[in-house]
Structure formats: structure tokens, C-alpha cells
C-alpha positions in Angstrom: 226.6 -128.0 73.5 225.0 -124.6 72.8 225.0 -123.2 69.3 226.8 -120.1 70.4 229.7 -122.1 71.9 230.0 -124.1 68.7 230.3 -121.0 66.6 232.5 -119.0 68.9 236.2 -118.6 68.1 238.5 -120.9 70.1 242.1 -120.1 70.9 244.7 -122.5 72.0 248.2 -121.0 72.2 248.8 -119.2 68.9 246.1 -121.1 67.1 242.6 -119.6 66.7 239.9 -121.7 65.1 237.1 -119.5 63.6 234.1 -121.8 62.9 232.0 -118.9 61.5 234.8 -118.2 58.9 235.7 -121.9 58.4 239.3 -121.2 58.9 242.1 -121.3 61.5 244.7 -118.6 62.2 248.1 -120.0 63.1 250.4 -117.2 64.0 249.8 -114.9 61.1 248.8 -117.6 58.6 245.2 -118.2 57.7 244.2 -121.7 56.6 240.8 -122.4 55.0 238.9 -125.4 56.2 235.5 -127.0 55.4 232.7 -126.5 57.9 233.1 -130.0 59.3 236.9 -129.7 59.5 236.6 -126.4 61.4 234.1 -128.0 63.8 236.4 -130.9 64.5 239.4 -128.6 65.0 237.4 -126.4 67.3 236.5 -129.4 69.5 240.3 -130.2 69.7 241.2 -126.6 70.4 238.6 -126.4 73.2 240.4 -129.4 74.9 243.5 -127.2 75.2 246.0 -130.0 74.3 244.2 -132.8 76.2 243.3 -136.0 74.4 239.7 -136.1 72.9 238.2 -139.5 72.0 236.6 -140.0 68.6 233.4 -140.7 70.6 233.5 -137.2 72.1 234.3 -135.6 68.8 231.4 -137.5 67.2 228.9 -136.4 69.8 230.0 -132.8 69.6 229.5 -132.5 65.8 227.2 -135.3 64.7 223.6 -134.2 64.7 220.7 -136.4 65.7 219.6 -137.2 62.2 223.1 -138.5 61.3 223.2 -140.6 64.5 219.9 -142.4 63.4 221.3 -143.1 59.9 223.0 -146.4 60.4 224.8 -146.1 57.0 226.6 -142.9 58.2 229.8 -143.7 60.1 231.1 -140.9 62.3 234.3 -142.9 63.1 235.2 -143.1 59.4 234.2 -139.5 58.7 236.3 -138.3 61.7 239.3 -140.2 60.4 238.9 -138.6 57.0 238.4 -135.1 58.4 241.5 -135.5 60.6 243.5 -136.5 57.6 242.4 -133.4 55.7 243.0 -131.1 58.7 246.5 -132.5 59.0 247.2 -131.7 55.3 245.8 -128.2 55.9 248.1 -127.7 58.9 251.3 -128.8 57.1 254.0 -126.1 57.1 252.6 -124.6 60.4 253.6 -125.2 64.0 250.3 -126.9 64.8 249.5 -130.5 64.3 247.1 -133.3 65.3 248.5 -136.2 67.3 246.8 -139.6 67.3 246.2 -140.8 70.8 245.8 -144.6 71.3 243.1 -145.9 73.6 245.4 -146.5 76.6 246.4 -142.8 76.6 242.8 -141.6 77.0 241.4 -141.5 80.5 238.9 -144.3 81.1 236.0 -141.8 81.7 236.6 -140.2 78.2 237.0 -143.4 76.2 233.5 -144.4 75.4 233.6 -146.9 72.6 236.2 -145.1 70.6 239.4 -147.1 69.8 241.5 -143.9 69.8 241.4 -140.1 69.9 243.3 -137.0 69.0 244.8 -133.9 70.4 245.9 -130.6 69.0 249.6 -129.9 69.5 250.8 -126.3 69.2 254.5 -125.6 68.9 256.3 -122.3 68.6 256.5 -120.2 65.5 
């Protein structure tokens, strides 16, 4: 993924993830996120509501140095980031849905046991 694409704003419905600002605009509400949380949410927003496996999320945001560090666990970190993003999105019409492995197309599964998708309702 090119650096410009990773840093570009991503819009899905009434949700705009702004990685450069580390926030998300949902309707008229601005929610602050950490840099990693905004990266994860941008990956989900780029999928436009389609399921994204943890493997795909990890590859999109996990740099090569972290991949070589066997003590670092992208799966665990993704789970934690998703938890914090869900807390940040409370009270808005956007949420993150857990998708179990059988809901993810075979070509997108990789080794991930599950994935996520961004769900955007109406304000």
C-alpha cells in the first residue's frame, strides 16, 4: 500500500476517517483516535462495509520490523485496537461488527480466525 493512500482521508457513508488528524468524523461529531486506531479504522472504511480479515488488517498496518519481532502479536493488538475503537464509536451511528471465519470469503481468510467490518447506520 502506498504511503499516500494510507494517509488519505477515507469516506464510507457519513463516516470519514482522517489518518493525518488521527480522528474520525461521523456526521457532525469528531472522535479522536490514536494513530494505530485510525489506521485500523481506515482499513475497514476502505472496504466499504465488506468483511476484512485480521490477516489483511495486520498486513496493511504492521511494518516489516514488527513482523520480524516474534514477541509482537498483531492478532492481539488488532483485538485491543478494535475494542478501543468500539468504545470511541459509542453513541454514534457507526460500529464495528465481528465477522466469524465462515463469513469471510475463502480468498480473504489467510490464517485469521475472524475479521471485522465497519457498519454505518443513519444519523
